[in-house]
Structures are given as structure tokens and as C-alpha cells.
ROLO-813444 format. One record per residue (C-alpha): residue in three letters; x, y, z. Coordinates in steps of 0.25 Angstrom, whole numbers, padded with zeros to 4 digits, always signed. Example, Ala and Ser with C-alpha at 12.3 -4.5 7.8 and 13.67 -1.06 7.14 Angstrom:
<nodes>
ALA+0049-0018+0031SER+0055-0004+0029
</nodes>
This chain:
<nodes>
UNK-0055-0048-0042UNK-0060-0060-0034UNK-0058-0070-0046UNK-0048-0068-0057UNK-0054-0067-0071UNK-0050-0077-0082UNK-0040-0068-0090UNK-0047-0073-0103UNK-0059-0066-0098UNK-0052-0052-0096UNK-0057-0047-0110UNK-0069-0041-0117UNK-0080-0052-0121UNK-0077-0051-0136UNK-0062-0055-0133UNK-0067-0069-0129UNK-0072-0073-0143UNK-0062-0066-0152UNK-0054-0078-0153UNK-0065-0085-0160UNK-0066-0074-0170UNK-0052-0072-0175UNK-0047-0080-0187UNK-0044-0094-0182UNK-0031-0094-0190UNK-0025-0082-0182UNK-0012-0086-0175UNK-0008-0072-0170UNK-0013-0058-0167UNK-0007-0045-0162UNK-0014-0034-0155UNK-0008-0020-0152UNK-0011-0011-0140UNK-0010+0003-0144UNK-0014+0017-0139UNK-0022+0022-0151UNK-0024+0037-0147UNK-0023+0046-0135UNK-0035+0053-0129UNK-0026+0062-0121UNK-0020+0074-0127UNK-0007+0073-0119UNK-0004+0059-0122UNK+0000+0053-0136UNK+0008+0042-0130UNK+0005+0031-0120UNK+0014+0024-0110UNK+0016+0010-0114UNK+0013+0003-0100UNK+0006-0009-0094UNK+0010-0021-0103UNK+0019-0027-0093UNK+0008-0025-0082UNK-0002-0032-0091UNK+0006-0043-0095UNK+0011-0047-0081UNK-0003-0044-0074UNK-0012-0051-0084UNK-0005-0059-0095UNK+0004-0066-0085UNK-0001-0065-0070UNK-0016-0065-0073UNK-0016-0075-0085UNK-0007-0085-0078UNK-0015-0084-0064UNK-0029-0084-0070UNK-0028-0091-0083UNK-0016-0100-0085UNK-0015-0105-0070UNK-0030-0109-0070UNK-0035-0122-0076UNK-0040-0121-0090UNK-0054-0125-0085UNK-0054-0114-0075UNK-0050-0104-0086UNK-0060-0109-0096UNK-0071-0110-0086UNK-0071-0096-0082UNK-0070-0091-0096UNK-0082-0099-0101UNK-0090-0095-0088UNK-0089-0081-0091UNK-0091-0081-0107UNK-0102-0092-0107UNK-0110-0083-0098UNK-0108-0070-0106UNK-0104-0073-0121UNK-0111-0087-0121UNK-0106-0101-0123UNK-0100-0105-0136UNK-0097-0090-0140UNK-0082-0091-0136UNK-0071-0101-0136UNK-0063-0106-0124UNK-0053-0115-0131UNK-0044-0102-0133UNK-0044-0101-0118UNK-0041-0115-0116UNK-0029-0115-0126UNK-0024-0102-0119UNK-0024-0109-0105UNK-0017-0122-0111UNK-0006-0113-0117UNK-0003-0108-0103UNK+0002-0094-0107UNK-0003-0082-0114UNK+0002-0083-0129UNK+0003-0068-0130UNK+0014-0058-0133UNK+0014-0044-0130UNK+0024-0034-0137UNK+0025-0020-0131UNK+0032-0007-0131UNK+0040-0005-0118UNK+0033-0001-0106UNK+0034+0014-0103UNK+0034+0017-0118UNK+0027+0030-0122UNK+0019+0025-0134UNK+0012+0035-0144UNK-0002+0032-0147UNK-0004+0023-0159UNK+0008+0015-0156UNK+0005+0000-0151UNK+0010-0002-0137UNK+0010-0017-0137UNK+0005-0029-0145UNK-0001-0043-0141UNK+0000-0055-0149UNK-0002-0070-0147UNK+0010-0080-0147UNK+0002-0093-0149UNK-0005-0095-0162UNK-0018-0100-0155UNK-0020-0087-0147UNK-0021-0075-0158UNK-0034-0071-0151UNK-0027-0069-0137UNK-0021-0055-0139UNK-0034-0048-0142UNK-0041-0057-0131UNK-0032-0049-0121UNK-0035-0036-0127UNK-0046-0032-0116UNK-0036-0035-0105UNK-0025-0028-0111UNK-0032-0015-0114UNK-0038-0015-0100UNK-0025-0016-0093UNK-0016-0008-0102UNK-0022+0006-0104UNK-0022+0011-0090UNK-0008+0009-0086UNK-0004+0015-0099UNK-0013+0027-0096UNK-0007+0029-0082UNK+0008+0027-0087UNK+0005+0038-0097UNK-0001+0047-0086UNK+0011+0045-0078UNK+0020+0048-0089UNK+0012+0061-0092UNK+0014+0066-0078UNK+0029+0062-0078UNK+0031+0070-0091UNK+0025+0082-0084UNK+0034+0080-0072UNK+0046+0079-0081UNK+0043+0092-0088UNK+0042+0100-0076UNK+0053+0093-0068UNK+0062+0095-0080UNK+0059+0110-0078UNK+0058+0112-0063UNK+0064+0101-0055UNK+0078+0096-0053UNK+0081+0084-0062UNK+0085+0075-0050UNK+0071+0076-0044UNK+0063+0063-0047UNK+0051+0065-0056UNK+0044+0052-0054UNK+0040+0057-0040UNK+0034+0070-0045UNK+0020+0064-0046UNK+0013+0053-0039UNK+0000+0045-0043UNK-0012+0044-0033UNK-0022+0037-0042UNK-0023+0023-0035UNK-0037+0027-0028UNK-0042+0032-0041UNK-0038+0021-0050UNK-0049+0011-0056UNK-0044+0000-0047UNK-0031-0006-0041UNK-0026-0012-0054UNK-0028+0002-0061UNK-0020+0009-0050UNK-0009-0001-0052UNK-0008+0002-0067UNK-0009+0017-0064UNK+0002+0016-0054UNK+0011+0008-0063UNK+0009+0018-0075UNK+0011+0030-0066UNK+0024+0024-0060UNK+0031+0024-0073UNK+0032+0039-0072UNK+0031+0041-0057UNK+0035+0035-0044UNK+0025+0041-0034UNK+0011+0034-0033UNK+0001+0031-0022UNK-0002+0017-0027UNK+0006+0008-0019UNK+0002-0005-0026UNK+0008+0000-0039UNK+0022-0003-0033UNK+0020-0018-0032UNK+0013-0018-0045UNK+0024-0011-0052UNK+0034-0021-0045UNK+0026-0033-0050UNK+0025-0028-0065UNK+0038-0020-0067UNK+0049-0027-0060UNK+0052-0016-0050UNK+0054-0016-0035UNK+0050-0004-0026UNK+0060-0008-0016UNK+0071-0006-0026UNK+0067+0005-0036UNK+0057+0016-0037UNK+0043+0010-0041UNK+0034+0019-0035UNK+0033+0028-0022UNK+0022+0033-0013UNK+0022+0044-0002UNK+0019+0046+0012UNK+0006+0055+0012UNK-0005+0059+0021UNK-0020+0059+0017UNK-0032+0066+0021UNK-0036+0055+0031UNK-0023+0057+0038UNK-0023+0072+0038UNK-0037+0073+0042UNK-0037+0063+0053UNK-0024+0069+0059UNK-0031+0083+0059UNK-0043+0077+0066UNK-0034+0072+0077UNK-0024+0084+0078UNK-0033+0095+0075UNK-0023+0101+0065UNK-0015+0097+0053UNK-0001+0102+0058UNK+0000+0091+0068UNK+0000+0079+0058UNK+0008+0087+0048UNK+0019+0088+0059UNK+0018+0074+0063UNK+0020+0070+0048UNK+0033+0078+0047UNK+0039+0075+0061UNK+0034+0061+0065UNK+0028+0053+0054UNK+0037+0056+0042UNK+0049+0064+0047UNK+0058+0058+0036UNK+0047+0055+0025UNK+0041+0064+0014UNK+0026+0064+0015UNK+0014+0072+0008UNK+0003+0078+0017UNK-0011+0081+0012UNK-0014+0095+0018UNK-0028+0099+0012UNK-0037+0091+0022UNK-0042+0105+0027UNK-0034+0117+0022UNK-0021+0114+0013UNK-0016+0128+0012UNK-0017+0130+0027UNK-0008+0118+0029UNK+0002+0124+0019UNK+0001+0138+0023UNK+0000+0137+0038UNK+0003+0123+0043UNK+0016+0120+0035UNK+0023+0132+0040UNK+0021+0127+0054UNK+0027+0114+0050UNK+0039+0121+0043UNK+0050+0116+0052UNK+0044+0101+0052UNK+0043+0101+0037UNK+0057+0106+0035UNK+0063+0096+0046UNK+0055+0084+0039UNK+0064+0074+0032UNK+0055+0073+0020UNK+0045+0081+0011UNK+0031+0085+0015UNK+0022+0086+0003UNK+0010+0095+0005UNK-0002+0089-0002UNK-0014+0096-0006UNK-0026+0088-0010UNK-0037+0098-0014UNK-0039+0111-0022UNK-0032+0114-0035UNK-0020+0104-0035UNK-0012+0113-0044UNK-0014+0125-0035UNK-0012+0118-0022UNK+0001+0110-0026UNK+0008+0122-0032UNK+0004+0132-0022UNK+0009+0122-0011UNK+0023+0122-0018UNK+0023+0138-0017UNK+0019+0138-0003UNK+0029+0127+0001UNK+0040+0135-0005UNK+0036+0147+0003UNK+0036+0140+0016UNK+0048+0130+0014UNK+0056+0135+0002UNK+0065+0127-0006UNK+0076+0128-0017UNK+0077+0131-0031UNK+0082+0120-0040UNK+0092+0120-0052UNK+0080+0123-0062UNK+0076+0135-0054UNK+0064+0130-0047UNK+0059+0130-0033UNK+0060+0117-0025UNK+0053+0116-0012UNK+0060+0112+0001UNK+0061+0097+0001UNK+0052+0096+0013UNK+0040+0101+0006UNK+0032+0098-0007UNK+0018+0099-0013UNK+0010+0087-0017UNK-0004+0086-0023UNK-0009+0071-0023UNK-0018+0070-0035UNK-0026+0078-0045UNK-0013+0081-0053UNK-0018+0079-0067UNK-0007+0081-0078UNK-0012+0095-0080UNK-0011+0099-0066UNK+0003+0092-0065UNK+0008+0101-0076UNK+0001+0113-0070UNK+0007+0111-0056UNK+0021+0110-0062UNK+0019+0122-0071UNK+0015+0131-0059UNK+0027+0126-0051UNK+0036+0128-0062UNK+0031+0142-0065UNK+0032+0146-0051UNK+0047+0141-0050UNK+0045+0128-0043UNK+0050+0114-0046UNK+0039+0105-0049UNK+0045+0095-0039UNK+0039+0103-0028UNK+0026+0095-0030UNK+0022+0081-0030UNK+0009+0078-0038UNK-0001+0066-0037UNK-0008+0060-0049UNK-0022+0054-0045UNK-0031+0044-0052UNK-0037+0055-0061UNK-0024+0056-0069UNK-0023+0041-0071UNK-0037+0041-0077UNK-0040+0054-0084UNK-0033+0066-0090UNK-0039+0080-0092UNK-0037+0086-0106UNK-0045+0097-0114UNK-0054+0099-0102UNK-0058+0084-0102UNK-0056+0073-0093UNK-0050+0061-0101UNK-0051+0048-0094UNK-0041+0037-0097UNK-0046+0024-0103UNK-0041+0014-0113UNK-0045+0024-0123UNK-0036+0035-0119UNK-0026+0030-0128UNK-0036+0021-0136UNK-0027+0009-0131UNK-0031-0004-0138UNK-0027-0017-0143UNK-0029-0021-0157UNK-0026-0033-0165UNK-0017-0029-0177UNK-0011-0042-0182UNK-0015-0057-0184UNK-0009-0069-0190UNK-0019-0079-0196UNK-0015-0092-0203UNK-0001-0087-0204UNK-0004-0074-0211UNK-0002-0060-0205UNK-0014-0050-0204UNK-0014-0036-0200UNK-0026-0034-0190UNK-0031-0020-0189UNK-0043-0010-0187UNK-0045+0003-0195UNK-0059+0008-0193UNK-0063+0018-0203UNK-0067+0028-0192UNK-0059+0022-0181UNK-0047+0033-0180UNK-0038+0028-0169UNK-0044+0014-0169UNK-0036+0010-0181UNK-0026-0001-0177UNK-0013-0006-0180UNK-0012-0016-0192UNK-0003-0028-0191UNK+0009-0029-0181UNK+0015-0016-0176UNK+0030-0011-0175UNK+0033-0001-0165UNK+0045+0008-0166UNK+0051+0021-0162UNK+0054+0032-0171UNK+0060+0045-0167UNK+0057+0042-0152UNK+0042+0039-0156UNK+0035+0026-0155UNK+0028+0022-0168UNK+0023+0009-0175UNK+0021+0002-0188UNK+0010-0009-0190UNK+0006-0018-0202UNK+0017-0028-0198UNK+0016-0043-0197UNK+0024-0053-0189UNK+0032-0055-0202UNK+0037-0041-0204UNK+0037-0033-0191UNK+0050-0026-0189UNK+0060-0029-0178UNK+0061-0019-0167UNK+0047-0017-0163UNK+0046-0010-0150UNK+0034-0019-0147UNK+0042-0030-0140UNK+0037-0043-0133UNK+0034-0041-0119UNK+0025-0053-0115UNK+0024-0066-0122UNK+0017-0079-0118UNK+0014-0076-0103UNK+0028-0069-0100UNK+0034-0055-0100UNK+0045-0053-0110UNK+0048-0039-0106UNK+0047-0035-0091UNK+0049-0020-0089UNK+0053-0015-0076UNK+0046-0002-0070UNK+0060+0005-0072UNK+0061+0002-0087UNK+0047+0007-0089UNK+0050+0020-0082UNK+0063+0021-0090UNK+0055+0020-0103UNK+0044+0030-0099UNK+0051+0040-0091UNK+0066+0038-0092UNK+0067+0032-0078UNK+0068+0046-0072UNK+0062+0043-0059
</nodes>
């Protein structure tokens, strides 16, 4: 954006007047963010992820730069300019904005479950409250911004975890235990995401379960947010790969496909693994007729050449490729009794791999006696935005888990009040009542509500992570991966 937006305008219109509507004696409010249901049959848990991203990006960096570091008049002038022209003069108040600016920090505390926790629906993931008596209106004023920023990274982290669970299942059955699982799949969603910020969120969520991604900027993004360093630890990896422009332009000059393939093997990348898209004209002609002519160069190559299809039935193409590569180049039998291709060759399919197709590919390979590590699979933007179930496409939105923030508790004139909604015909829209206590029982997260600040038990798994403009807990990427996937990378 050419001009940054006043952060107090990053809300729905009605949020600007609610401070005038609440009881004037209110000194505290607490709101909880909860996935209230799941519209995906496969999912009954959601990955808790994104609070640290939100706090550092918005509550610290953005508020400091575009609110507290500006003058009071600059902040109020922009606020009144927009609302005078839309809601009308005298409809809203500005004194709350002035008081917040004079305070010099966000009087907010966020309590949350650890990043990387698998959270059952209905259990609150985090809560937000005020730390100063004059700002009980502020937690709910931030609702729109929080909702907009939180649901997508949780979806993509859950998507990544889903694929990782599939990999774990089939690798347990067919692959040697020392083969890295975090490189079995890669994400290729950048060009199909909603915008660059969405691509960064998707990449961050994906990289909790996998290392391979085509999204280069997710590496500095993760480094900035999660205290990691790609020069010292595995944050994310890309790959050397051709594309159709490369293949087609070389064909135009050389008059054939074999010349450039030989150049890749012997001149450009003699000591580097690479993937090569082979379907610009006739994929099976390359596999059946050209690769045998390059047999000696492939076997002498100090790396792996990955054969990539990019059209047709991806399940058939990638599995059939494995079978043909075995016939041409052979391999070994691993300790679990499954065939492993010679390390100089492998099959890859770059996108179109939905969760169902991933399972189908692995099942075909297993039933044919092949280890599932013989293929590398790519997950594109479709799988970050949609899932197919019951012959329906289910697009991902905030309503996939009905994720929302609801005020559940208030203190007015020294008295504690539960705040809740319970629509007669509302079903899942019933909210918690009072303060919430999250605990673990038999390995399952549960919660109890109807507490006040005077009687909530010790040991709440919702712990303070942000207070008054500062992080209280600062998770590393490795810590979150350990929480979600046991650190098996």
C-alpha cells in the first residue's frame, strides 16, 4: 500500500462506536478465539498457529510505526477524516484514541495455547483482555483485525499437518526409518495465493510439517518471526528445476530434447540433483526412448534426476513413471521389503496432488511393492484453499472452522459478570460463559468455563504470551515443529 492505514481504522465500521455503547463502569473484558465447528469431515482438530505472527507484525511493529510513533494529531486527524465522511460528525468519539496514544502502548494481554498445538473444535485457542481499566473496549475493537489475520495460517498449518500424517503412515509401512519425511512433499502455492502476505502465511503454516517449498520469501519471514536462521538450521529448502520456457526454448534452438537433457547432466549440474519437466511435447517418449539413450550419463551423474510430468492423470503418470524407471535403472530392496529406485533417478509431480491423490499414489506404490519415497509430490494453491469431500469442493474460509472471537467476561464497578450468547436456534453459535480454563485429560484438550478472576484455577494451559506491547513468550520454529510433529525432520 502506498500509504499505511491508521491501525484504529483496521476494523468493521460498527467497532468504532461500541466503546460508547458498553457500560461506562466496565473496567475489564475478556474475549476468546475459538474454532466452533468443522465443515471438513477429515478434520476435528485445528493447528493453533499464528498468534506470534500476529502480535509481532501488527500489535508491535504496525501499531508502533503507524500509531504510537506518529503525533497525536496525525493519528486523530486521519481517524476523523474517514469517519466524518462516512458515519458522520458527532456519531463517534475520539477521546479514546487520544487516551490510547498518550498511554504509549497497547494495554492488551493475550493468553494462548502453545503454537503448534492440535486443538479440538470447541476449545478456545487464545483469549484477549485489557490491562488498563480505561480500555475495556479495546479487545473487541481488535476483533476484525485478529479474525482476518488468524484463520488462514491455521488452515494452512492444518493442511500441512494432514499431508504430513499421510506421509507418516505410508513411510512407516514402506520406507526406511532414517529417510527424512519433511522432504517428501513440497508446496508450490505462491503464484496461486490471494496475495504475497497470504503466500507468506501459507508458507509458514506448511513449513511446520515440511521443508520443501517454492516460496523463497517464506524463509526471511520465518526468520523474522520465529527466531531461526537458514544458514544454521533447516528452515526451508527449494530445488533446482526446469520449466516449460527452458525446455521449449532449448528445443527450438537444438531441434531435439536430448541435447539439453545431456547438458543438464554433464555441464550445468554434474554434482547437483535437479528435476526436469518432460511433458512439453511427449512425456512418455522421453521416458521410454530418450532416457535409455542417456543411461550412462544418468548413472555417472553425481546427483538425482527427477522426472517430472505436468499433464494427464497425475496419479497414473507418477506411479507409472516409478515402474518404468525401475525397469530401466533398477534399484534395491529395503529392510521393509519394498523396492527403492537407484539413487540417480526418481519421479516427481509438481502440483495437483490433493490429499486424496496423495493417498492414492502411496497406496498404489505400496501395493506394487515400491517404497513411497520413490516419488516427490507437490501441493499447489488448490490444496491451500479448498478440499474435495463427498463429491463437493469445500473452499477454505474463516467459516471452515467457524473461528470467531466472542466476549465472555466483564468486570463493571468491581463486580464480575459472565458475558455470553446462547441463541435459541443458534446451534454452534453458543459461546463460552465467563472465564475459561483449558486443561488436558487423557491426552485430550478440554475446557471449563463460568469462572471469574476470583476463582479460576491454577494451571490454565492458556498462558500469557503478549502484554503491553511486548512478547512474553517467543517460540522458535524448532519448538513449534517439535510440538506439532515431534521434530522428525
